[in-house]
TORROKE-270908 format. One record per residue (C-alpha): residue number from 1; residue in one letter; z, x, y. Coordinates in steps of 0.25 Angstrom, whole numbers, plus 5000, padded with zeros to 4 digits. Each point is the difference from the previous one (the first is absolute). Example, Ala and Ser with C-alpha at 12.3 -4.5 7.8 and 13.67 -1.06 7.14 Angstrom:
2
ATOM   seq   type     zz     xx     yy
ATOM     1      A   5031   5049   4982
ATOM     2      S   4998   5006   5014
//
This chain:
381
ATOM   seq   type     zz     xx     yy
ATOM     1      M   5000   5001   5001
ATOM     2      L   5004   5010   5008
ATOM     3      P   4987   5008   4999
ATOM     4      S   4992   4987   5003
ATOM     5      L   5007   5000   5013
ATOM     6      A   4994   5013   5004
ATOM     7      A   4987   4994   5000
ATOM     8      L   5004   4992   5012
ATOM     9      F   5000   5012   5009
ATOM    10      E   4986   5005   4997
ATOM    11      G   4993   5003   5013
ATOM    12      F   5012   5004   5007
ATOM    13      T   5002   5014   5005
ATOM    14      A   5011   5008   4995
ATOM    15      V   5009   4998   5012
ATOM    16      E   4997   4985   5000
ATOM    17      A   5003   4999   4985
ATOM    18      T   5013   5008   5002
ATOM    19      V   5005   4991   5011
ATOM    20      A   4995   4987   4994
ATOM    21      V   5007   5003   4986
ATOM    22      L   5013   5005   5007
ATOM    23      A   5001   4988   5009
ATOM    24      V   4997   4991   4988
ATOM    25      S   5011   5007   4992
ATOM    26      I   5010   5000   5011
ATOM    27      A   4998   4985   5004
ATOM    28      A   5002   4996   4985
ATOM    29      A   5013   5008   4999
ATOM    30      V   5005   4993   5013
ATOM    31      A   4995   4987   4996
ATOM    32      M   5006   5000   4986
ATOM    33      E   5014   5006   5006
ATOM    34      F   5001   4990   5011
ATOM    35      V   4992   4988   4997
ATOM    36      V   4998   4998   4984
ATOM    37      L   5013   5005   4996
ATOM    38      R   5008   4994   5013
ATOM    39      F   4994   4987   4996
ATOM    40      A   5004   5002   4985
ATOM    41      R   5014   5004   5003
ATOM    42      R   5002   4987   5009
ATOM    43      Y   4995   4991   4989
ATOM    44      V   5008   5006   4989
ATOM    45      S   5012   5000   5008
ATOM    46      H   5000   4984   4998
ATOM    47      T   4999   5000   4985
ATOM    48      D   5012   4998   4991
ATOM    49      T   4998   5013   4991
ATOM    50      G   5002   5014   5005
ATOM    51      Y   4989   5006   4990
ATOM    52      D   4989   4998   5011
ATOM    53      D   5008   5008   5009
ATOM    54      I   5000   5011   4991
ATOM    55      V   4985   5000   4998
ATOM    56      I   4997   4999   5014
ATOM    57      S   5009   5012   5003
ATOM    58      S   4996   5008   4989
ATOM    59      L   4984   4998   5003
ATOM    60      R   5002   5004   5015
ATOM    61      A   4997   5014   4998
ATOM    62      P   4988   5000   4990
ATOM    63      L   4993   4990   5008
ATOM    64      V   5002   5008   5014
ATOM    65      V   4997   5013   4992
ATOM    66      T   4987   4994   4994
ATOM    67      A   4996   4994   5013
ATOM    68      G   5000   5014   5006
ATOM    69      L   4996   5010   4989
ATOM    70      A   4989   4991   4996
ATOM    71      G   4993   5002   5012
ATOM    72      V   5000   5015   4998
ATOM    73      F   4994   4999   4986
ATOM    74      V   4989   4992   5006
ATOM    75      L   4998   5010   5011
ATOM    76      T   4997   5011   4990
ATOM    77      Q   4989   4991   4994
ATOM    78      V   4993   4997   5012
ATOM    79      P   4986   5007   5000
ATOM    80      A   5001   5004   5015
ATOM    81      V   5013   5007   4999
ATOM    82      R   4998   5006   4987
ATOM    83      A   4987   5007   5005
ATOM    84      S   5007   5004   5014
ATOM    85      V   5012   5007   4994
ATOM    86      V   5000   5016   4997
ATOM    87      V   5005   4998   4987
ATOM    88      E   4993   4996   4987
ATOM    89      P   5002   4985   4996
ATOM    90      R   5006   5004   4988
ATOM    91      L   5011   5007   5007
ATOM    92      L   5001   4989   5010
ATOM    93      D   5003   4991   4988
ATOM    94      A   5009   5009   4994
ATOM    95      A   5008   5002   5013
ATOM    96      F   5000   4986   5006
ATOM    97      G   4994   4990   4991
ATOM    98      R   5007   5002   4987
ATOM    99      P   5013   5003   5006
ATOM   100      S   5000   4987   5008
ATOM   101      L   4997   4992   4988
ATOM   102      S   5011   5007   4991
ATOM   103      V   5010   4997   5011
ATOM   104      I   4996   4986   5000
ATOM   105      V   5002   4999   4985
ATOM   106      L   5013   5007   5001
ATOM   107      V   5005   4991   5010
ATOM   108      W   4996   4988   4992
ATOM   109      A   5006   5005   4987
ATOM   110      Y   5014   5002   5008
ATOM   111      A   4999   4986   5006
ATOM   112      A   4996   4993   4987
ATOM   113      N   5012   5007   4993
ATOM   114      A   5009   4997   5011
ATOM   115      V   4997   4986   5000
ATOM   116      V   5003   4998   4986
ATOM   117      N   5013   5009   5001
ATOM   118      R   5005   4992   5012
ATOM   119      V   4997   4986   4994
ATOM   120      V   5008   5004   4987
ATOM   121      A   5011   5005   5008
ATOM   122      A   5000   4986   5008
ATOM   123      V   4999   4993   4986
ATOM   124      N   5012   5008   4995
ATOM   125      E   5009   4997   5011
ATOM   126      E   4997   4985   4999
ATOM   127      G   5003   5000   4984
ATOM   128      G   4994   4990   4991
ATOM   129      R   4992   5004   4988
ATOM   130      F   4993   5011   5005
ATOM   131      D   5009   5011   4998
ATOM   132      F   4990   5007   4991
ATOM   133      A   4992   5002   5012
ATOM   134      P   5003   5016   5002
ATOM   135      V   4993   5001   4986
ATOM   136      F   4988   4994   5007
ATOM   137      S   5001   5009   5012
ATOM   138      N   5000   5012   4992
ATOM   139      V   4987   4996   4992
ATOM   140      W   4994   4997   5014
ATOM   141      T   5003   5012   5006
ATOM   142      L   4994   5008   4989
ATOM   143      A   4987   4991   5000
ATOM   144      V   4999   5003   5015
ATOM   145      L   5002   5015   4998
ATOM   146      V   4989   5001   4989
ATOM   147      G   4991   4991   5008
ATOM   148      S   5001   5008   5013
ATOM   149      V   4998   5014   4993
ATOM   150      G   4988   4994   4992
ATOM   151      T   4995   4995   5013
ATOM   152      L   5002   5013   5008
ATOM   153      L   4993   5008   4989
ATOM   154      W   4988   4991   5001
ATOM   155      L   4999   5001   5015
ATOM   156      W   5000   5016   4998
ATOM   157      G   4990   5000   4989
ATOM   158      I   5009   5005   4989
ATOM   159      E   4995   4996   4987
ATOM   160      I   5012   4993   4993
ATOM   161      T   4994   4997   4987
ATOM   162      P   5005   5014   4994
ATOM   163      L   5013   4995   5007
ATOM   164      L   5000   4987   4993
ATOM   165      G   4997   5007   4986
ATOM   166      A   5012   5009   5003
ATOM   167      A   5009   4989   5003
ATOM   168      G   4997   4992   4989
ATOM   169      V   5003   5011   4990
ATOM   170      A   5013   5003   5008
ATOM   171      G   5003   4986   4999
ATOM   172      I   4999   4999   4986
ATOM   173      A   5009   5013   4998
ATOM   174      V   5010   4994   5010
ATOM   175      G   5000   4987   4993
ATOM   176      F   5003   5007   4986
ATOM   177      A   5011   5009   5006
ATOM   178      A   5007   4989   5009
ATOM   179      K   4997   4988   4992
ATOM   180      D   5015   4995   5002
ATOM   181      T   4998   5002   5015
ATOM   182      V   4987   4992   4999
ATOM   183      A   5005   4989   4992
ATOM   184      N   5012   4998   5009
ATOM   185      F   4991   5000   5012
ATOM   186      F   4991   4989   4994
ATOM   187      G   5013   4993   4995
ATOM   188      G   5005   4998   5014
ATOM   189      I   4987   4995   5005
ATOM   190      A   5000   4990   4989
ATOM   191      L   5014   4997   5004
ATOM   192      Y   4997   4998   5014
ATOM   193      F   4988   4989   4996
ATOM   194      D   5007   4993   4991
ATOM   195      D   5012   4999   5009
ATOM   196      T   5011   5002   4989
ATOM   197      Y   5011   5003   5010
ATOM   198      K   5003   5006   5014
ATOM   199      I   5011   5008   5006
ATOM   200      G   5013   4993   5000
ATOM   201      D   4997   4992   4987
ATOM   202      Y   5010   5000   4988
ATOM   203      I   4992   5003   4987
ATOM   204      V   5004   5002   4986
ATOM   205      L   4991   5008   4990
ATOM   206      D   4997   4997   4986
ATOM   207      D   5010   5012   4996
ATOM   208      G   5012   4995   5008
ATOM   209      T   4999   5008   5012
ATOM   210      A   5002   4992   5012
ATOM   211      G   5002   5002   5016
ATOM   212      T   4995   4997   5014
ATOM   213      V   4986   5006   5003
ATOM   214      I   5002   5010   5012
ATOM   215      K   4989   5009   5000
ATOM   216      V   4984   4996   4995
ATOM   217      G   4992   5013   4999
ATOM   218      V   4987   5005   4996
ATOM   219      R   5006   5006   4986
ATOM   220      S   5013   4992   4997
ATOM   221      T   5009   4989   5005
ATOM   222      T   5015   5003   5003
ATOM   223      L   5010   4990   4997
ATOM   224      L   5015   5000   5004
ATOM   225      T   5009   4995   4989
ATOM   226      R   5013   4992   5002
ATOM   227      D   5007   5013   4996
ATOM   228      E   4994   5005   5012
ATOM   229      V   4991   5011   4993
ATOM   230      L   4986   5002   5003
ATOM   231      V   4990   4998   4989
ATOM   232      T   4986   5005   5001
ATOM   233      V   4990   4993   4992
ATOM   234      P   4985   5004   4998
ATOM   235      N   4990   4989   5005
ATOM   236      A   4992   5001   4987
ATOM   237      A   5013   4997   4992
ATOM   238      L   5003   4988   5009
ATOM   239      N   4985   4995   4999
ATOM   240      A   5001   5001   4984
ATOM   241      S   5014   4994   4999
ATOM   242      K   5005   4986   5002
ATOM   243      V   5007   4998   5014
ATOM   244      T   5008   4989   5003
ATOM   245      N   5001   4998   5015
ATOM   246      E   5013   4991   5003
ATOM   247      S   4998   5000   5014
ATOM   248      A   4986   4993   5000
ATOM   249      P   4995   4989   5003
ATOM   250      Q   5014   4998   5007
ATOM   251      R   5013   5009   5001
ATOM   252      R   5009   4989   4996
ATOM   253      R   5005   5000   4985
ATOM   254      R   5007   4991   4990
ATOM   255      V   5014   5004   4994
ATOM   256      R   5004   4994   4986
ATOM   257      V   5015   5001   4997
ATOM   258      P   5002   4995   4986
ATOM   259      I   5014   4995   4998
ATOM   260      G   5007   4991   4988
ATOM   261      V   5010   4990   5001
ATOM   262      A   5008   4994   4989
ATOM   263      Y   4997   4988   4992
ATOM   264      G   5007   4987   5006
ATOM   265      T   4998   5006   5014
ATOM   266      D   4996   4989   5010
ATOM   267      V   4986   5005   5003
ATOM   268      D   4999   4991   5013
ATOM   269      E   5012   5007   5005
ATOM   270      F   4996   5015   4996
ATOM   271      E   4986   4998   5006
ATOM   272      A   5005   4995   5014
ATOM   273      L   5010   5012   4999
ATOM   274      A   4990   5010   4997
ATOM   275      L   4991   4995   5010
ATOM   276      E   5010   5000   5010
ATOM   277      V   5004   5015   4998
ATOM   278      V   4985   5004   5000
ATOM   279      E   4997   4993   5013
ATOM   280      A   5012   5008   5006
ATOM   281      E   4995   5013   4997
ATOM   282      P   4993   5007   5013
ATOM   283      L   4989   5007   4991
ATOM   284      V   4996   4987   4994
ATOM   285      L   4988   4993   5008
ATOM   286      D   5001   4986   5004
ATOM   287      S   4986   4996   4997
ATOM   288      P   4995   4999   4988
ATOM   289      K   5014   4993   4997
ATOM   290      P   5008   5006   4988
ATOM   291      R   5000   4993   4987
ATOM   292      A   5009   4999   4987
ATOM   293      R   4992   4999   4988
ATOM   294      F   5006   4996   4985
ATOM   295      R   4992   5009   4991
ATOM   296      S   5006   4998   4987
ATOM   297      F   5011   4998   4990
ATOM   298      G   5006   5013   4997
ATOM   299      D   5010   5003   4988
ATOM   300      S   5012   4999   5008
ATOM   301      A   4996   4996   5014
ATOM   302      L   4990   4991   5008
ATOM   303      Q   4989   5010   5005
ATOM   304      Y   4998   4999   5015
ATOM   305      E   4990   5008   5009
ATOM   306      I   5003   5000   5016
ATOM   307      L   4987   5001   5007
ATOM   308      C   4999   5005   5015
ATOM   309      W   4992   5008   5009
ATOM   310      V   5002   5013   5009
ATOM   311      N   4993   5006   5010
ATOM   312      G   4994   5013   4993
ATOM   313      P   5000   5006   4986
ATOM   314      T   5010   5010   5004
ATOM   315      R   5010   4990   5003
ATOM   316      R   4999   4993   4986
ATOM   317      R   5011   5010   4993
ATOM   318      R   5010   4998   5012
ATOM   319      A   4999   4985   5000
ATOM   320      Q   5003   4999   4985
ATOM   321      H   5012   5008   5001
ATOM   322      E   5005   4991   5011
ATOM   323      L   4996   4989   4993
ATOM   324      N   5007   5004   4987
ATOM   325      R   5013   5003   5008
ATOM   326      A   5001   4987   5007
ATOM   327      L   4996   4991   4988
ATOM   328      Y   5010   5007   4992
ATOM   329      V   5011   4997   5011
ATOM   330      A   4996   4986   5002
ATOM   331      L   4999   4996   4985
ATOM   332      C   5014   5006   4999
ATOM   333      D   5006   4993   5011
ATOM   334      A   4994   4986   4995
ATOM   335      G   5005   5003   4986
ATOM   336      I   4985   5000   4994
ATOM   337      E   5000   5009   4988
ATOM   338      I   4991   5010   4999
ATOM   339      P   4999   5003   4984
ATOM   340      F   4999   5013   4993
ATOM   341      P   4998   5004   4985
ATOM   342      K   5013   4999   4992
ATOM   343      R   5004   5006   4987
ATOM   344      D   5012   4995   4991
ATOM   345      V   5006   5010   4990
ATOM   346      T   5009   4994   4990
ATOM   347      V   5011   5009   4993
ATOM   348      A   5007   4996   4988
ATOM   349      G   5012   5006   4993
ATOM   350      A   4996   4996   4986
ATOM   351      V   4988   4996   4994
ATOM   352      G   4996   4995   4986
ATOM   353      P   4994   5008   4988
ATOM   354      T   4990   5010   5006
ATOM   355      D   4990   5011   4994
ATOM   356      G   5009   5012   5001
ATOM   357      G   5009   4994   5010
ATOM   358      R   4990   5001   5011
ATOM   359      S   4991   4989   5003
ATOM   360      A   4999   4986   4994
ATOM   361      V   4988   4993   4996
ATOM   362      S   4997   4986   5000
ATOM   363      P   4994   4991   4989
ATOM   364      D   4988   5000   5009
ATOM   365      G   4998   5015   5001
ATOM   366      E   5006   5001   5014
ATOM   367      S   5010   5010   5003
ATOM   368      D   5013   4997   5008
ATOM   369      A   5003   5007   5013
ATOM   370      T   5015   5002   4997
ATOM   371      V   5008   5012   4996
ATOM   372      D   5012   5001   4992
ATOM   373      L   5010   5007   5008
ATOM   374      S   5010   5004   4989
ATOM   375      D   4988   5009   4993
ATOM   376      L   4998   5006   5014
ATOM   377      A   5015   5003   5001
ATOM   378      D   5000   5005   4985
ATOM   379      E   4990   5010   5004
ATOM   380      A   5006   5005   5012
ATOM   381      P   5006   5014   5000
//
């Protein structure tokens, strides 16, 4: 496109073409700075999001630099200018034309990378589901770097085919040598697009490891356990295992408190008392309402389950502790029995005929659980 603009100055003298090109470049740069960008900033100031402000501020420098340096490149392509200078056209391109285009490429590459990085930082500050965005930011930075280097090599006429072949061989070697690192890298990208978890979520792995996500990197994810121990898990392992996110889709979590009461208990009185105790606990949410559910008839108790909700998975254990304490005290004060397994042992002073004086066998073949104390006394030293 830029070489075609040079045709517009055919028939101009060298001085006329130089003055015209420089005037147009300066005018374009001034118009870009004080007209286009000012209007754009005024427009985005009335929007609800701040992302467009980031884009406008990041693109200010490349737009102005492009408007100015494009004129320098066009000037090196004007036939009148190329014919009037004392240096060869090839040297003119090497000294002014290609360097101007190279600066434009570098400025735009820097701006493109800055836009993405600033948007990622803004998204992370707002929270939400995009806490894996730093992984995307790193991939984007790598892509911009490779693209800008390839463009610069093409501008300067450097053959990149041998470099691509060497890069392919090197990539295969690096892939075999650092296969775990590569697997973790792509595992992190997969976790980002799957939206498995985000920073601040409480997750549980299939091997029992549980903790709050505090850092998501390119290679690994760091968890903070309830024991305040940092656990670093490779992204490849996370991508291959079952991950239970207890903070999604919402942070509230249900607490189950199993409890048994004796047969003969007034179930209406017990349920009312249990719900009163649960509703008085500050950790328990008012909505959804706590419930008492009669689950089964146990061996020695009526098996109940108290269901309530807390604001976050990390509060579940503490709520269970407080509810167990409060229920025990309340039931004891109300005289409601909490049954527990009991074993009766019968000790007899004398028994009937036995086999060797140790155990008696009933006619049906079952042994009696009594012991002859006289035999034990005879055996004592």
